[in-house]
C-alpha positions in Angstrom: 0.0 0.0 0.0 1.3 3.4 -0.9 2.5 5.3 2.2 1.7 8.7 0.7 -2.0 7.6 0.5 -1.9 6.6 4.2 -0.1 9.8 5.2 -2.6 11.9 3.3 -5.6 10.1 4.8 -4.3 10.7 8.3 -3.5 14.3 7.5 -7.1 15.0 6.2 -8.4 13.5 9.5 -6.1 15.8 11.5 -6.8 18.9 9.4 -10.5 18.4 9.1 -10.7 19.3 5.4 -8.9 18.8 2.1 -7.6 22.3 1.7 -5.8 22.4 5.1 -4.4 18.9 4.5 -3.0 20.1 1.1 -1.3 23.1 2.8 0.3 20.9 5.4 1.5 18.3 2.9 2.6 21.1 0.5 0.6 19.6 -2.4 -2.4 20.8 -4.3 -6.0 19.9 -3.3 -6.4 17.9 -6.4 -3.4 15.7 -5.4 -5.0 15.1 -2.0 -8.3 14.2 -3.7 -6.5 11.8 -6.1 -4.7 10.0 -3.2 -7.9 9.6 -1.1 -9.8 8.3 -4.1 -7.0 5.9 -4.9 -6.9 4.6 -1.3 -10.7 4.2 -1.3 -10.5 2.3 -4.6 -7.8 -0.1 -3.2 -9.9 -0.8 -0.1 -13.3 -0.9 -1.9 -14.8 1.3 0.8 -15.7 4.9 1.2 -13.5 6.3 4.0 -14.4 10.0 4.1 -17.6 12.0 3.6 -16.7 15.3 2.0 -18.8 18.5 2.1 -18.4 22.2 2.2 -17.9 22.3 5.9 -15.1 19.7 5.9 -14.7 16.0 6.1 -16.0 13.3 8.4 -15.0 9.6 8.7 -17.4 6.9 7.6 -17.8 3.8 9.6 -15.2 2.1 7.4 -12.9 5.1 7.7 -13.1 5.0 11.5 -12.1 1.4 11.5 -9.3 1.9 9.1 -7.8 4.9 10.9 -6.0 2.8 13.6 -4.5 0.5 11.0 -3.3 3.4 9.0 -1.7 4.9 12.1 -0.1 1.5 13.0 1.3 1.1 9.5 2.9 4.5 9.6 4.3 3.9 13.0 5.8 0.6 11.8 7.3 2.3 8.8 8.9 5.0 11.0 10.2 2.3 13.3 11.7 0.3 10.4 13.3 3.3 9.0 14.8 4.2 12.4 16.2 0.7 12.9 17.9 0.3 9.5 19.6 3.7 9.9 21.2 2.9 13.3 25.0 2.8 13.4 26.6 -0.7 13.5 27.6 -0.1 17.1 24.1 -1.0 18.2 23.6 -4.8 18.5 19.9 -4.8 19.6 16.8 -2.7 19.2 14.4 -2.9 22.1 10.9 -1.4 21.4 9.1 -0.8 24.7 5.4 -0.3 25.3 4.3 1.1 28.6 0.9 1.8 30.2 0.8 5.6 30.9 0.4 5.0 34.7 3.5 2.7 34.8 6.0 5.0 33.2 7.2 7.1 36.1 8.1 4.3 38.5 8.5 1.2 36.3 9.0 1.9 32.6 11.4 4.9 33.2 13.4 2.9 35.7 14.0 0.1 33.3 14.7 2.4 30.4 17.3 4.4 32.4 19.0 1.1 33.5 19.3 -0.2 30.0 20.7 3.1 28.8 23.2 3.2 31.6 24.3 -0.4 31.5 23.8 -1.5 27.9 25.0 1.1 25.5 24.8 -1.4 22.6 21.0 -1.4 22.9 18.9 1.1 21.0 15.6 2.0 22.5 12.2 3.3 21.5 9.2 3.8 23.8 5.5 3.9 23.1 2.9 4.9 25.7 -0.7 3.8 25.6 -3.6 2.1 27.2 -4.1 -1.7 27.4 -5.8 -2.1 24.0 -3.0 -0.1 22.4 -0.3 -2.3 24.0 -2.1 -5.5 23.1 -2.4 -4.4 19.5 1.3 -3.2 19.3 2.5 -6.5 20.7 0.6 -8.5 18.1 1.8 -6.3 15.3 5.4 -6.3 16.4 5.5 -2.5 17.0 6.8 -3.3 20.5 8.8 -6.2 21.8 7.8 -5.9 25.5 5.2 -3.9 27.4 4.6 -3.0 31.0 0.9 -3.3 31.8 -1.8 -4.4 34.2 -4.1 -6.8 32.3 -2.1 -8.7 29.7 -3.8 -10.5 26.8 -1.2 -13.2 26.2 -1.0 -14.7 22.7 1.0 -17.5 21.2 4.8 -17.2 21.7 4.4 -14.5 24.3 5.1 -14.4 28.0 3.6 -12.5 30.9 5.9 -12.1 33.8 4.4 -10.7 37.0 6.6 -8.0 38.5 4.8 -7.0 41.7 1.5 -6.4 43.3 0.6 -2.7 43.5 -1.8 -1.9 46.3 -4.5 0.7 45.5 -4.8 2.9 48.6 -7.2 5.7 49.5 -5.2 8.9 49.8 -6.2 12.5 50.7 -4.7 15.9 51.1 -6.9 16.2 54.2 -6.5 14.7 57.7 -5.9 10.9 57.6 -8.7 10.5 60.2 -11.5 11.8 58.1 -13.9 9.0 57.1 -14.4 7.8 53.6 -15.9 9.0 51.3 -14.7 12.5 51.8 -15.5 15.6 49.8 -14.3 16.6 47.3 -13.9 13.0 46.1 -12.8 11.8 42.7 -12.8 8.3 41.1 -10.1 6.8 39.0 -11.0 4.0 36.6 -8.2 1.6 37.5 -9.4 -1.3 35.5 -12.2 -3.9 35.5 -11.0 -5.7 38.6 -10.9 -2.5 40.6 -14.4 -1.4 39.4 -15.9 -4.7 40.6 -14.1 -4.6 44.0 -15.0 -1.0 44.6 -18.7 -1.5 43.7 -18.8 -4.5 46.0 -17.3 -2.7 49.0 -19.1 0.6 48.4 -22.5 -0.4 46.8 -24.2 2.8 47.9 -21.5 5.3 47.2 -22.7 8.5 45.5 -21.6 9.1 41.9 -18.3 11.1 42.1 -18.2 14.6 40.5 -14.8 13.9 39.0 -13.7 10.7 37.1 -10.3 10.2 35.6 -9.3 7.6 33.1 -5.6 7.6 34.1 -4.1 7.6 37.6 -1.3 10.0 36.4 -3.8 12.8 35.7 -5.7 12.1 38.9 -2.5 12.4 40.9 -1.6 15.7 39.2 -5.1 17.0 40.1 -4.8 15.8 43.7 -1.5 17.5 44.2 -2.7 20.8 42.8 -6.4 21.0 43.7 -6.7 18.6 46.7 -9.2 15.9 47.4 -9.5 12.2 48.0 -9.3 9.1 45.8 -7.9 5.7 45.2 -4.4 5.6 43.6 -1.6 3.1 43.2 0.8 3.0 46.1 3.7 3.0 43.7 2.7 6.5 42.6 1.9 8.0 45.9 4.4 6.4 48.4 6.9 9.3 48.2 4.2 11.9 48.7 2.9 10.0 51.7 6.4 9.8 53.2 6.9 13.6 52.8 3.5 14.4 54.4 2.0 15.8 51.2 -0.7 13.1 51.1 -2.3 11.0 53.8 -3.6 7.5 53.8 -7.3 7.6 54.9 -7.6 5.6 58.1 -9.5 2.3 58.0 -10.3 2.6 54.3 -10.2 -0.8 52.5 -7.3 -1.5 50.2 -7.4 -3.1 46.8 -4.6 -4.4 44.5 -3.7 -5.1 41.0 -0.7 -6.9 39.5 1.9 -5.3 37.2 3.3 -7.4 34.4 6.0 -7.3 31.8 4.6 -8.9 28.6 6.7 -9.7 25.6 7.6 -11.7 22.6 9.4 -14.8 23.9 11.3 -15.6 20.6 12.7 -12.0 20.4 13.7 -11.6 24.1 15.3 -15.0 24.2 18.1 -13.7 22.0 18.9 -10.8 24.3 21.7 -11.8 26.7 21.0 -8.8 28.9 17.3 -9.1 29.2 16.6 -11.6 32.0 19.1 -10.1 34.5 17.8 -6.6 33.9 14.2 -7.7 34.4 15.1 -9.6 37.6 16.9 -6.5 38.9 13.9 -4.4 38.2 11.4 -6.8 39.8 13.5 -7.1 42.9 13.7 -3.3 43.3 10.0 -3.0 42.8 9.1 -5.8 45.3 11.4 -4.1 47.9 9.6 -0.8 47.4 12.6 1.0 46.0 11.2 4.1 44.2 12.6 6.6 41.9 
């Protein structure tokens, strides 16, 4: 498939109409139209609805968008790898759940950079569906995540259990739920456990889809909510946050998932992962 067609398709989505996409790509509008038409002919589907106010995705276009993005990412990755100097012996492509970068992904990344200069690295951040898709496609070799979807020839190595604790900027002796209270969607397991323990809890005014954003909000605006201990331990130690007294705790496991055939060829891999897992189990934080 012609990469210029994919690039043009994604640019039209980003720009919102053909004229702006043409300006960004430094081509004429007729060239953009020709490329989109050719792509639609190849796929046998209408991808974009075009009118005077701009463009919108069809159902087929919406489905195709993520594949177009993935193909462009793979192309950039392939181009990067073949251009690397011969001093690099290995390329390690890392996927990381957004909430695991600060204390897990970054630690491993920094260790590899410091101890294995022969390894070139790339990092991709995403949610669980992104990581699952990237592992299957080969965009990433390993990924740090919470709920691995393990396919053939893949492994899922548990690193540590991460308690989910109720923390607050207020006094630790105030009962739960406190106000203002926010809710963080920490996965299906947490949703079930939280609903079972607090069946009559009022709907929160604030809901976050990622613990990282929730923590930023908590530190700047204050409040109360459940967050991973790995993210809040240092703030509790410094007295910025308090653990709410007598509040129930939950937990979720952190995994390293990867392609077994690829990682088996990396002599440095097992020892670096074991070192990381040991530090995390012992509560050593960045």
